[in-house]
C-alpha positions as CSV (number, residue, x, y, z in Angstrom):
1,M,-1.4,-18.3,2.2
2,R,-1.2,-20.1,5.3
3,E,1.8,-22.6,3.6
4,L,3.5,-19.7,2.3
5,W,3.4,-17.7,6.1
6,L,5.0,-20.9,7.8
7,N,7.2,-21.2,5.5
8,L,8.4,-17.7,6.1
9,A,8.1,-18.5,9.7
10,K,10.6,-21.4,9.1
11,E,13.3,-19.3,7.4
12,Q,13.1,-16.6,9.9
13,E,13.3,-19.2,12.7
14,G,17.5,-18.8,13.1
15,A,17.5,-14.9,13.0
16,E,18.8,-13.0,15.7
17,I,16.3,-11.2,17.9
18,G,15.3,-8.0,16.4
19,E,16.0,-9.3,12.2
20,S,12.4,-10.9,12.5
21,H,9.0,-10.3,13.1
22,I,7.9,-13.6,13.4
23,F,6.8,-14.7,16.6
24,E,6.3,-18.6,18.4
25,D,2.8,-18.6,18.4
26,Y,2.0,-17.8,14.8
27,P,-1.3,-15.6,14.6
28,D,-3.9,-16.8,12.6
29,I,-3.9,-15.3,8.8
30,E,-7.4,-13.9,9.4
31,E,-6.5,-12.4,12.1
32,L,-3.6,-10.5,10.6
33,K,-6.0,-9.5,7.8
34,R,-8.3,-8.0,10.6
35,T,-5.8,-6.2,12.5
36,Q,-2.9,-5.4,10.5
37,M,-5.4,-3.1,8.0
38,N,-7.1,0.4,9.2
39,A,-11.0,0.4,8.3
40,K,-11.1,4.0,8.7
41,F,-8.5,4.6,6.1
42,I,-10.2,1.9,3.6
43,E,-13.7,3.8,4.3
44,L,-12.1,7.2,3.3
45,M,-10.5,5.7,0.6
46,E,-14.0,4.4,-0.9
47,A,-15.5,7.8,-0.1
48,R,-13.1,9.8,-2.1
49,M,-13.5,7.5,-5.0
50,V,-16.8,7.7,-5.2
51,I,-16.5,11.7,-5.1
52,G,-13.4,11.1,-7.4
53,T,-16.2,8.9,-10.3
54,L,-18.9,11.7,-10.0
55,R,-16.0,14.3,-10.6
56,Y,-14.2,12.8,-13.2
57,G,-15.9,9.7,-14.4
58,Y,-15.1,6.2,-14.0
59,Y,-11.3,5.4,-13.9
60,Q,-11.5,1.9,-15.4
61,T,-13.1,3.1,-18.4
62,S,-12.2,7.1,-18.9
63,E,-8.9,7.9,-20.7
64,T,-6.3,8.5,-18.3
65,K,-6.3,12.5,-17.9
66,F,-3.5,12.7,-15.5
67,D,0.2,11.6,-14.9
68,H,-0.4,9.3,-11.8
69,V,3.5,8.8,-10.8
70,E,3.8,13.0,-10.8
71,S,0.9,13.1,-8.6
72,L,1.7,10.6,-6.5
73,K,5.0,12.5,-5.7
74,K,3.1,15.8,-5.3
75,R,0.6,14.2,-2.6
76,L,3.9,13.0,-0.9
77,E,5.5,15.7,-0.7
78,L,2.4,17.9,0.6
79,Y,1.9,15.1,3.2
80,A,5.4,15.8,4.3
81,Q,5.0,19.6,4.0
82,T,1.9,19.7,5.9
83,G,1.1,16.4,7.9
84,N,-2.6,16.5,6.7
85,L,-3.9,12.6,6.2
86,E,-6.3,13.3,3.5
87,C,-3.3,13.6,1.3
88,L,-2.5,9.7,2.1
89,V,-5.8,9.0,1.3
90,D,-5.4,10.5,-2.2
91,L,-2.2,9.1,-2.7
92,A,-3.5,5.2,-1.8
93,N,-6.5,6.0,-4.4
94,I,-3.9,7.3,-7.3
95,A,-1.6,4.1,-6.2
96,M,-4.6,1.8,-6.9
97,I,-5.8,3.3,-10.0
98,E,-1.8,3.2,-11.4
99,F,-1.9,-0.7,-10.1
100,T,-4.9,-1.0,-12.1
101,R,-4.5,1.4,-15.2
102,P,-0.6,1.8,-15.4
103,T,0.5,4.9,-17.0
104,H,4.2,4.1,-16.3
105,P,5.8,2.8,-19.5
106,H,7.8,0.1,-17.7
107,A,5.1,-1.1,-15.2
108,H,5.0,-4.3,-14.1
109,L,4.4,-6.3,-10.9
110,K,7.7,-7.8,-9.2
111,G,7.9,-9.0,-5.7
112,Q,10.8,-7.7,-3.8
113,D,12.9,-8.7,-0.5
114,D,12.8,-6.6,2.3
115,Q,15.9,-4.8,1.9
116,N,14.4,-3.4,-1.6
117,H,11.2,-1.6,-0.1
118,S,11.9,-0.9,3.4
119,G,12.3,2.2,4.9
120,P,14.4,3.4,7.4
121,I,13.3,2.7,10.8
122,M,12.4,5.6,13.4
123,N,14.0,6.0,17.1
């Protein structure tokens, strides 16, 4: 992973200010993992997955009962309407379940360039 990080950094060296999030002093990969994740969010995801297992069974072995893609859309819409952060925890768990046991007929994993998956920057 460090080699990939350094290669990315070398590619970004010529970028103008504001085009890159790469810094001159490359942070340690483990430091980035520690600082760029939110332990409380992960803890809430885990707690909701435990409750979900008690309610619905093990998602890895149970027959899929839900349209995950529609559930993701509904949770995001509900968050947009209410601002309730719990919707984001649910959304993350549903996304993980869909990733693990896809229901989308064309599910696949293909890396995308930043221009294809980054949203607009807020002012």
